[in-house]
GUVEX-531455 format. One record per residue (C-alpha): residue number from 1; residue in one letter; y, z, x. Coordinates in Angstrom, 1 decimal, decimal comma, always signed. Layout:
<pts>
+-----+------+--------+--------+--------+
: seq : type :     c2 :     c3 :     c1 :
+-----+------+--------+--------+--------+
: NUM :    A :      Y :      Z :      X :
...
+-----+------+--------+--------+--------+
</pts>
This chain:
<pts>
+-----+------+--------+--------+--------+
: seq : type :     c2 :     c3 :     c1 :
+-----+------+--------+--------+--------+
:   1 :    M : -126,0 : +219,7 : -120,6 :
:   2 :    S : -127,0 : +216,6 : -122,6 :
:   3 :    K : -128,8 : +213,7 : -121,1 :
:   4 :    L : -125,8 : +211,5 : -121,5 :
:   5 :    G : -123,5 : +214,2 : -120,0 :
:   6 :    N : -125,9 : +214,5 : -117,0 :
:   7 :    I : -125,8 : +210,8 : -116,4 :
:   8 :    G : -122,0 : +210,8 : -116,7 :
:   9 :    A : -121,8 : +213,6 : -114,1 :
:  10 :    R : -124,1 : +211,8 : -111,7 :
:  11 :    L : -122,0 : +208,6 : -112,2 :
:  12 :    Y : -118,8 : +210,5 : -111,5 :
:  13 :    R : -120,2 : +211,9 : -108,3 :
:  14 :    G : -121,5 : +208,5 : -107,2 :
:  15 :    E : -125,1 : +209,6 : -107,1 :
:  16 :    V : -126,1 : +206,7 : -109,3 :
:  17 :    G : -124,3 : +203,5 : -110,3 :
:  18 :    Y : -124,4 : +199,9 : -111,4 :
:  19 :    D : -122,9 : +197,1 : -109,3 :
:  20 :    F : -120,4 : +195,7 : -111,7 :
:  21 :    I : -118,2 : +194,2 : -109,0 :
:  22 :    G : -121,1 : +192,6 : -107,2 :
:  23 :    K : -122,1 : +190,8 : -110,3 :
:  24 :    R : -118,6 : +189,8 : -111,4 :
:  25 :    K : -119,3 : +186,1 : -111,4 :
:  26 :    I : -121,8 : +186,7 : -114,2 :
:  27 :    W : -119,2 : +188,5 : -116,3 :
:  28 :    Y : -116,6 : +185,8 : -115,5 :
:  29 :    G : -119,0 : +183,2 : -116,8 :
:  30 :    I : -119,8 : +185,1 : -120,0 :
:  31 :    S : -116,0 : +185,6 : -120,7 :
:  32 :    I : -115,3 : +181,9 : -120,0 :
:  33 :    L : -118,1 : +180,9 : -122,4 :
:  34 :    I : -116,8 : +183,2 : -125,2 :
:  35 :    T : -113,2 : +182,1 : -124,6 :
:  36 :    I : -114,1 : +178,4 : -124,8 :
:  37 :    T : -116,1 : +179,0 : -128,1 :
:  38 :    A : -113,0 : +180,8 : -129,5 :
:  39 :    I : -110,7 : +178,0 : -128,5 :
:  40 :    V : -112,9 : +175,4 : -130,0 :
:  41 :    G : -113,2 : +177,3 : -133,2 :
:  42 :    L : -109,4 : +177,7 : -133,3 :
:  43 :    A : -108,9 : +174,0 : -132,6 :
:  44 :    V : -111,5 : +172,8 : -135,2 :
:  45 :    R : -111,0 : +175,2 : -138,1 :
:  46 :    G : -107,6 : +176,6 : -137,4 :
:  47 :    L : -106,2 : +179,9 : -138,8 :
:  48 :    N : -106,1 : +180,7 : -142,5 :
:  49 :    M : -102,5 : +181,8 : -142,7 :
:  50 :    G : -101,5 : +184,1 : -145,5 :
:  51 :    I :  -98,6 : +183,4 : -147,8 :
:  52 :    E :  -96,5 : +185,8 : -145,7 :
:  53 :    F :  -96,5 : +183,1 : -143,0 :
:  54 :    S :  -97,1 : +179,9 : -144,9 :
:  55 :    G :  -95,3 : +180,6 : -148,2 :
:  56 :    G :  -96,7 : +180,7 : -151,7 :
:  57 :    A :  -96,9 : +182,8 : -154,8 :
:  58 :    V :  -98,5 : +186,1 : -155,8 :
:  59 :    F :  -99,5 : +186,7 : -159,4 :
:  60 :    T : -100,3 : +190,1 : -160,7 :
:  61 :    A : -101,9 : +190,6 : -164,1 :
:  62 :    K : -104,1 : +193,0 : -166,0 :
:  63 :    S : -107,5 : +191,6 : -167,1 :
:  64 :    S : -111,0 : +192,8 : -167,8 :
:  65 :    M : -112,5 : +189,8 : -166,0 :
:  66 :    V : -114,5 : +190,4 : -162,9 :
:  67 :    A : -113,1 : +189,1 : -159,6 :
:  68 :    S : -115,5 : +186,1 : -159,4 :
:  69 :    E : -114,7 : +184,9 : -162,9 :
:  70 :    A : -111,0 : +185,3 : -162,4 :
:  71 :    Q : -111,3 : +183,4 : -159,1 :
:  72 :    H : -112,8 : +180,4 : -161,0 :
:  73 :    K : -110,1 : +180,7 : -163,7 :
:  74 :    A : -107,3 : +180,8 : -161,2 :
:  75 :    E : -108,5 : +177,8 : -159,2 :
:  76 :    S : -108,8 : +175,8 : -162,4 :
:  77 :    A : -105,2 : +176,7 : -163,2 :
:  78 :    V : -103,7 : +175,5 : -159,9 :
:  79 :    G : -106,0 : +172,5 : -159,1 :
:  80 :    G : -105,9 : +171,5 : -155,4 :
:  81 :    H : -104,8 : +174,9 : -154,2 :
:  82 :    Q : -107,1 : +177,7 : -153,0 :
:  83 :    A : -106,7 : +181,0 : -154,9 :
:  84 :    V : -107,5 : +184,4 : -153,4 :
:  85 :    V : -108,3 : +187,0 : -156,1 :
:  86 :    Q : -108,5 : +190,7 : -155,4 :
:  87 :    K : -109,1 : +193,7 : -157,6 :
:  88 :    L : -106,4 : +196,3 : -157,0 :
:  89 :    G : -108,0 : +199,0 : -159,0 :
:  90 :    G : -108,8 : +199,4 : -162,7 :
:  91 :    S : -108,1 : +196,1 : -164,5 :
:  92 :    T : -105,3 : +194,8 : -162,3 :
:  93 :    L : -105,8 : +191,5 : -160,5 :
:  94 :    R : -103,9 : +190,1 : -157,6 :
:  95 :    I : -104,0 : +186,3 : -157,4 :
:  96 :    Q : -102,6 : +184,8 : -154,3 :
:  97 :    I : -102,0 : +181,0 : -154,0 :
:  98 :    S : -100,5 : +179,4 : -150,9 :
:  99 :    G :  -98,3 : +176,4 : -150,8 :
: 100 :    L :  -96,5 : +176,9 : -154,2 :
: 101 :    D :  -92,8 : +176,5 : -154,6 :
: 102 :    T :  -90,5 : +177,7 : -157,4 :
: 103 :    K :  -91,0 : +174,6 : -159,5 :
: 104 :    Q :  -94,8 : +174,8 : -159,4 :
: 105 :    A :  -94,9 : +178,5 : -160,0 :
: 106 :    L :  -93,9 : +178,5 : -163,6 :
: 107 :    P :  -96,6 : +176,0 : -164,8 :
: 108 :    V :  -99,2 : +177,9 : -162,8 :
: 109 :    Q :  -98,1 : +181,2 : -164,4 :
: 110 :    E :  -98,5 : +179,7 : -167,9 :
: 111 :    E : -101,9 : +178,2 : -167,1 :
: 112 :    L : -103,1 : +181,5 : -165,6 :
: 113 :    A : -102,0 : +183,4 : -168,7 :
: 114 :    K : -103,9 : +180,9 : -170,9 :
: 115 :    N : -107,1 : +181,1 : -168,8 :
: 116 :    L : -107,0 : +184,9 : -168,6 :
: 117 :    N : -106,3 : +185,2 : -172,3 :
: 118 :    I : -103,1 : +187,3 : -171,8 :
: 119 :    P :  -99,4 : +186,8 : -172,7 :
: 120 :    V :  -97,3 : +184,9 : -170,1 :
: 121 :    K :  -94,9 : +187,9 : -169,8 :
: 122 :    D :  -97,8 : +190,0 : -168,6 :
: 123 :    V :  -98,3 : +187,8 : -165,5 :
: 124 :    N :  -95,9 : +189,1 : -162,8 :
: 125 :    T :  -94,9 : +186,4 : -160,3 :
: 126 :    Q :  -93,6 : +187,0 : -156,8 :
: 127 :    L :  -92,6 : +184,0 : -154,6 :
: 128 :    V :  -92,6 : +183,9 : -150,8 :
: 129 :    G :  -90,6 : +181,0 : -149,4 :
: 130 :    P :  -91,8 : +179,1 : -146,3 :
: 131 :    S :  -88,5 : +179,9 : -144,4 :
: 132 :    W :  -89,2 : +183,6 : -144,9 :
: 133 :    G :  -92,7 : +183,2 : -143,7 :
: 134 :    E :  -91,5 : +181,3 : -140,6 :
: 135 :    E :  -89,1 : +184,1 : -139,8 :
: 136 :    I :  -92,0 : +186,6 : -140,1 :
: 137 :    K :  -94,1 : +184,5 : -137,7 :
: 138 :    N :  -91,3 : +184,3 : -135,2 :
: 139 :    K :  -90,8 : +188,0 : -135,3 :
: 140 :    A :  -94,5 : +188,5 : -134,7 :
: 141 :    W :  -94,5 : +186,3 : -131,6 :
: 142 :    L :  -91,3 : +188,0 : -130,4 :
: 143 :    G :  -92,9 : +191,5 : -130,8 :
: 144 :    L :  -96,1 : +190,3 : -129,0 :
: 145 :    G :  -94,0 : +188,8 : -126,1 :
: 146 :    I :  -91,9 : +192,0 : -125,7 :
: 147 :    F :  -95,1 : +194,1 : -125,7 :
: 148 :    M :  -96,7 : +191,9 : -122,9 :
: 149 :    V :  -93,5 : +192,1 : -120,7 :
: 150 :    L :  -93,3 : +195,9 : -121,0 :
: 151 :    V :  -97,0 : +196,2 : -120,2 :
: 152 :    V :  -96,6 : +194,1 : -117,0 :
: 153 :    L :  -93,5 : +196,0 : -115,9 :
: 154 :    Y :  -95,0 : +199,4 : -116,5 :
: 155 :    L :  -98,2 : +198,6 : -114,6 :
: 156 :    A :  -96,4 : +196,9 : -111,7 :
: 157 :    I :  -94,2 : +200,1 : -111,3 :
: 158 :    A :  -97,0 : +202,7 : -111,9 :
: 159 :    F :  -99,7 : +200,9 : -109,9 :
: 160 :    E :  -99,0 : +197,4 : -108,3 :
: 161 :    W :  -98,5 : +193,8 : -109,3 :
: 162 :    R : -102,2 : +192,9 : -108,8 :
: 163 :    M : -103,3 : +195,5 : -111,4 :
: 164 :    A : -100,5 : +194,3 : -113,7 :
: 165 :    L : -101,7 : +190,7 : -113,4 :
: 166 :    A : -105,3 : +191,7 : -114,0 :
: 167 :    A : -104,4 : +193,8 : -117,1 :
: 168 :    L : -102,3 : +190,9 : -118,5 :
: 169 :    I : -105,3 : +188,5 : -118,1 :
: 170 :    A : -107,6 : +191,0 : -119,8 :
: 171 :    L : -105,1 : +191,3 : -122,7 :
: 172 :    I : -104,9 : +187,6 : -123,1 :
: 173 :    H : -108,7 : +187,5 : -123,0 :
: 174 :    D : -108,9 : +190,0 : -125,8 :
: 175 :    L : -106,3 : +188,2 : -127,9 :
: 176 :    T : -108,0 : +184,8 : -127,5 :
: 177 :    I : -111,4 : +186,2 : -128,6 :
: 178 :    T : -110,0 : +188,0 : -131,6 :
: 179 :    V : -108,0 : +185,0 : -132,8 :
: 180 :    G : -111,0 : +182,8 : -132,3 :
: 181 :    V : -113,2 : +185,0 : -134,4 :
: 182 :    Y : -110,6 : +184,9 : -137,2 :
: 183 :    A : -110,7 : +181,1 : -137,1 :
: 184 :    L : -114,5 : +181,0 : -137,1 :
: 185 :    V : -115,0 : +183,4 : -140,0 :
: 186 :    G : -112,0 : +182,1 : -142,0 :
: 187 :    F : -110,4 : +185,5 : -142,7 :
: 188 :    E : -106,8 : +185,4 : -143,8 :
: 189 :    V : -104,1 : +186,1 : -141,2 :
: 190 :    T : -101,5 : +188,5 : -142,6 :
: 191 :    P :  -98,9 : +191,0 : -141,2 :
: 192 :    G : -101,7 : +193,5 : -141,2 :
: 193 :    T : -103,6 : +191,2 : -138,8 :
: 194 :    V : -100,6 : +191,3 : -136,4 :
: 195 :    I : -100,5 : +195,1 : -136,6 :
: 196 :    G : -104,2 : +195,2 : -135,8 :
: 197 :    L : -103,7 : +192,9 : -132,8 :
: 198 :    L : -101,0 : +195,1 : -131,4 :
: 199 :    T : -103,1 : +198,2 : -132,0 :
: 200 :    I : -106,1 : +196,8 : -130,1 :
: 201 :    L : -104,0 : +195,6 : -127,3 :
: 202 :    G : -102,7 : +199,2 : -126,9 :
: 203 :    Y : -106,2 : +200,5 : -126,9 :
: 204 :    S : -107,5 : +198,0 : -124,4 :
: 205 :    L : -104,6 : +198,8 : -122,1 :
: 206 :    Y : -105,4 : +202,5 : -122,4 :
: 207 :    D : -109,0 : +201,9 : -121,4 :
: 208 :    T : -107,9 : +199,7 : -118,5 :
: 209 :    V : -105,3 : +202,2 : -117,2 :
: 210 :    V : -108,0 : +205,0 : -117,1 :
: 211 :    V : -110,0 : +202,9 : -114,7 :
: 212 :    F : -106,9 : +201,8 : -112,7 :
: 213 :    D : -105,8 : +205,4 : -112,3 :
: 214 :    S : -109,2 : +206,4 : -110,9 :
: 215 :    L : -109,1 : +203,4 : -108,6 :
: 216 :    K : -105,6 : +204,2 : -107,3 :
: 217 :    E : -106,6 : +207,8 : -106,5 :
: 218 :    A : -109,9 : +206,7 : -104,8 :
: 219 :    S : -108,2 : +204,0 : -102,7 :
: 220 :    K : -105,6 : +206,2 : -101,0 :
: 221 :    D : -105,6 : +205,8 :  -97,2 :
: 222 :    L : -108,6 : +203,5 :  -97,6 :
: 223 :    T : -107,8 : +201,4 :  -94,5 :
: 224 :    K : -107,9 : +204,6 :  -92,3 :
: 225 :    Q : -111,7 : +204,8 :  -92,7 :
: 226 :    N : -114,5 : +202,4 :  -92,1 :
: 227 :    R : -117,2 : +203,7 :  -94,5 :
: 228 :    F : -116,4 : +201,9 :  -97,8 :
: 229 :    T : -114,8 : +198,6 :  -98,8 :
: 230 :    Y : -112,2 : +198,2 : -101,6 :
: 231 :    S : -114,8 : +196,5 : -103,8 :
: 232 :    E : -117,2 : +199,5 : -103,4 :
: 233 :    V : -114,4 : +202,0 : -104,2 :
: 234 :    A : -113,5 : +199,9 : -107,3 :
: 235 :    N : -117,1 : +199,8 : -108,4 :
: 236 :    R : -117,4 : +203,6 : -108,1 :
: 237 :    S : -114,2 : +204,0 : -110,2 :
: 238 :    I : -115,8 : +201,9 : -113,0 :
: 239 :    N : -119,0 : +204,0 : -112,9 :
: 240 :    S : -117,1 : +207,3 : -112,8 :
: 241 :    T : -115,3 : +206,4 : -116,0 :
: 242 :    L : -118,1 : +204,4 : -117,7 :
: 243 :    V : -119,4 : +207,2 : -120,0 :
: 244 :    R : -115,9 : +208,1 : -121,1 :
: 245 :    S : -115,2 : +204,4 : -121,9 :
: 246 :    I : -118,4 : +204,2 : -123,9 :
: 247 :    N : -117,7 : +207,4 : -125,8 :
: 248 :    T : -114,1 : +206,5 : -126,8 :
: 249 :    T : -115,2 : +203,0 : -127,8 :
: 250 :    V : -118,0 : +204,1 : -130,0 :
: 251 :    V : -115,9 : +206,8 : -131,7 :
: 252 :    A : -113,1 : +204,3 : -132,3 :
: 253 :    L : -115,5 : +201,6 : -133,7 :
: 254 :    L : -117,3 : +203,8 : -136,2 :
: 255 :    P : -114,4 : +204,3 : -138,7 :
: 256 :    V : -113,3 : +200,7 : -138,2 :
: 257 :    A : -116,8 : +199,5 : -139,0 :
: 258 :    G : -116,6 : +201,6 : -142,1 :
: 259 :    L : -113,4 : +199,8 : -143,1 :
: 260 :    L : -114,8 : +196,3 : -142,4 :
: 261 :    F : -118,4 : +196,5 : -143,6 :
: 262 :    V : -118,2 : +199,2 : -146,3 :
: 263 :    G : -114,6 : +198,8 : -147,6 :
: 264 :    G : -114,3 : +195,1 : -147,2 :
: 265 :    G : -117,9 : +194,0 : -147,7 :
: 266 :    V : -119,7 : +196,5 : -150,0 :
: 267 :    L : -116,7 : +197,7 : -152,1 :
: 268 :    G : -114,9 : +194,3 : -152,1 :
: 269 :    A : -111,6 : +195,7 : -150,9 :
: 270 :    G : -110,6 : +192,4 : -149,3 :
: 271 :    M : -107,1 : +193,6 : -148,3 :
: 272 :    L : -108,9 : +195,7 : -145,7 :
: 273 :    N : -110,5 : +192,7 : -144,0 :
: 274 :    D : -107,3 : +191,4 : -142,3 :
: 275 :    I : -106,7 : +194,5 : -140,3 :
: 276 :    S : -110,2 : +195,9 : -139,9 :
: 277 :    L : -111,7 : +192,7 : -138,4 :
: 278 :    A : -108,9 : +192,5 : -135,8 :
: 279 :    L : -109,5 : +196,2 : -134,9 :
: 280 :    F : -113,3 : +195,8 : -134,7 :
: 281 :    V : -113,4 : +192,6 : -132,6 :
: 282 :    G : -110,4 : +193,7 : -130,5 :
: 283 :    L : -111,7 : +197,2 : -129,7 :
: 284 :    A : -115,1 : +195,8 : -128,6 :
: 285 :    A : -113,4 : +193,0 : -126,5 :
: 286 :    G : -111,0 : +195,5 : -125,0 :
: 287 :    A : -113,8 : +197,8 : -123,9 :
: 288 :    Y : -115,6 : +194,9 : -122,3 :
: 289 :    S : -112,5 : +193,5 : -120,5 :
: 290 :    S : -111,5 : +196,8 : -119,0 :
: 291 :    I : -114,9 : +197,1 : -117,3 :
: 292 :    F : -116,0 : +193,6 : -116,7 :
: 293 :    I : -112,7 : +191,6 : -116,3 :
: 294 :    A : -109,7 : +193,7 : -115,3 :
: 295 :    T : -111,2 : +195,8 : -112,4 :
: 296 :    P : -113,3 : +193,0 : -110,9 :
: 297 :    L : -110,1 : +190,8 : -110,9 :
: 298 :    V : -108,2 : +193,6 : -109,0 :
: 299 :    A : -111,1 : +193,8 : -106,5 :
: 300 :    D : -110,9 : +190,0 : -106,0 :
: 301 :    L : -107,1 : +190,0 : -105,5 :
: 302 :    K : -107,1 : +193,0 : -103,2 :
: 303 :    G : -110,0 : +191,6 : -101,2 :
: 304 :    R : -107,8 : +188,7 : -100,1 :
: 305 :    E : -105,3 : +191,0 :  -98,3 :
: 306 :    P : -105,6 : +190,8 :  -94,5 :
: 307 :    Q : -106,0 : +194,6 :  -94,2 :
: 308 :    M : -108,8 : +194,6 :  -96,7 :
: 309 :    K : -110,5 : +191,7 :  -95,0 :
: 310 :    A : -110,3 : +193,7 :  -91,7 :
: 311 :    L : -111,6 : +196,8 :  -93,4 :
: 312 :    A : -114,6 : +194,8 :  -94,8 :
: 313 :    K : -115,4 : +193,5 :  -91,3 :
: 314 :    R : -115,2 : +197,0 :  -89,8 :
: 315 :    V : -117,5 : +198,4 :  -92,5 :
: 316 :    K : -119,9 : +195,6 :  -92,0 :
: 317 :    A : -119,9 : +196,0 :  -88,2 :
: 318 :    K : -120,4 : +199,8 :  -88,4 :
: 319 :    R : -123,3 : +199,4 :  -90,8 :
: 320 :    A : -124,9 : +196,8 :  -88,6 :
: 321 :    A : -124,5 : +199,1 :  -85,5 :
: 322 :    A : -126,0 : +202,0 :  -87,5 :
: 323 :    A : -128,9 : +199,9 :  -88,6 :
: 324 :    A : -129,6 : +198,7 :  -85,0 :
: 325 :    K : -129,4 : +202,2 :  -83,7 :
: 326 :    E : -131,8 : +203,4 :  -86,4 :
: 327 :    A : -134,2 : +200,6 :  -85,6 :
: 328 :    S : -134,0 : +201,5 :  -81,9 :
: 329 :    Q : -134,8 : +205,1 :  -82,5 :
: 330 :    E : -137,8 : +204,2 :  -84,6 :
: 331 :    D : -139,1 : +202,0 :  -81,8 :
: 332 :    T : -138,7 : +204,8 :  -79,3 :
: 333 :    E : -140,3 : +207,5 :  -81,4 :
: 334 :    D : -143,2 : +205,3 :  -82,5 :
: 335 :    P : -144,0 : +202,9 :  -79,6 :
: 336 :    A : -146,5 : +200,1 :  -80,0 :
: 337 :    P : -150,0 : +200,9 :  -78,6 :
: 338 :    A : -151,0 : +199,1 :  -75,3 :
: 339 :    D : -153,5 : +196,4 :  -75,6 :
: 340 :    T : -154,7 : +195,4 :  -72,1 :
: 341 :    E : -157,4 : +193,2 :  -73,4 :
: 342 :    D : -154,9 : +190,9 :  -75,0 :
: 343 :    G : -152,7 : +191,0 :  -72,0 :
: 344 :    A : -150,0 : +193,0 :  -73,8 :
: 345 :    A : -147,6 : +195,0 :  -71,7 :
: 346 :    V : -148,3 : +198,8 :  -71,3 :
: 347 :    V : -145,5 : +200,9 :  -72,5 :
: 348 :    G : -145,0 : +203,7 :  -70,0 :
: 349 :    P : -147,6 : +205,4 :  -67,6 :
: 350 :    R : -150,8 : +206,6 :  -69,2 :
: 351 :    H : -152,6 : +209,7 :  -67,7 :
: 352 :    Q : -156,2 : +210,4 :  -68,5 :
: 353 :    P : -157,0 : +214,2 :  -68,2 :
: 354 :    D : -160,4 : +215,1 :  -66,7 :
: 355 :    S : -162,9 : +217,3 :  -68,4 :
: 356 :    R : -161,7 : +220,4 :  -66,4 :
: 357 :    N : -158,1 : +220,1 :  -67,2 :
: 358 :    R : -158,4 : +218,7 :  -70,7 :
: 359 :    G : -156,1 : +220,5 :  -73,1 :
: 360 :    R : -154,1 : +222,3 :  -70,3 :
: 361 :    G : -151,6 : +219,5 :  -70,1 :
: 362 :    R : -152,1 : +218,9 :  -66,3 :
: 363 :    P : -153,1 : +215,5 :  -64,9 :
: 364 :    S : -156,4 : +215,0 :  -63,2 :
: 365 :    G : -156,7 : +215,0 :  -59,4 :
: 366 :    K : -157,6 : +217,2 :  -56,4 :
: 367 :    R : -155,7 : +220,4 :  -55,7 :
: 368 :    R : -153,9 : +220,5 :  -52,4 :
+-----+------+--------+--------+--------+
</pts>
């Protein structure tokens, strides 16, 4: 068995473990700090909405120019609008300009053809109206809302409302961080981004449900015993699924990292950035929230129940009694030596065997 597999087996059996629940205030503080940073980035910089949401025009043309040179030519053609130029393969360029309407598109098309040294008829124009973009945006919000409602209903039925609430908070946590990163790095938000967000929410939910399922099984008839509290059982559930969560997260992140850093960064396939960034940030945040946010929140909510408070008191009382009993046994087995010179009390009678009976186990004295 590999070293990681051995650690996973020991974590599953409860032989070793890390106190995630006991240090939950640290994780809450880290999450609050990251979330505040994301919200500030979103408020200051805002999201770079693609033309699918804001409206604009997409020009497609064949040119031997490199992307950087075409970018400069396109921006000089529109003046005041930001152009996004992508190489689609071969000599085809895709030039995306937000905020253009039908009247502005024709002059821009002619100017682009002039700057790229190609005929006007070779520049294909596709317009996206702002009303259509608004409709796409509303459908995206509707899809996200339906997803959240179904998630809460499923978890409330399959587990309980506390787990449903904790999972919902964890999903909002993942969404906020991902959207904040988009605002900070300035990547364009497209329908691919929405698809990526829904994908990572599903993955985060899967990872959370794995821990919840282990917790549900371990907490059956928990109040009928007085050995473990709910928080301790929750902590053991996290540890027992920890290696599995790490493995699935790493395996999922490796191909996504290839899309983001190799495809989007090295090869310059910018169209991959919108979905790969959402997947990469969301997968990492989802793995974090399922361990450090969702389960500790469930432990906090369950710990407020009267029966769980009573259980915690019984466990504490039993452990205190066991500790007192153990201390008493240690004192009995290893009594303190008498010190008559200092006036200390003598513990029990002390017999001094004489020379004739030494080693026979009989006290000294005359025979009668």
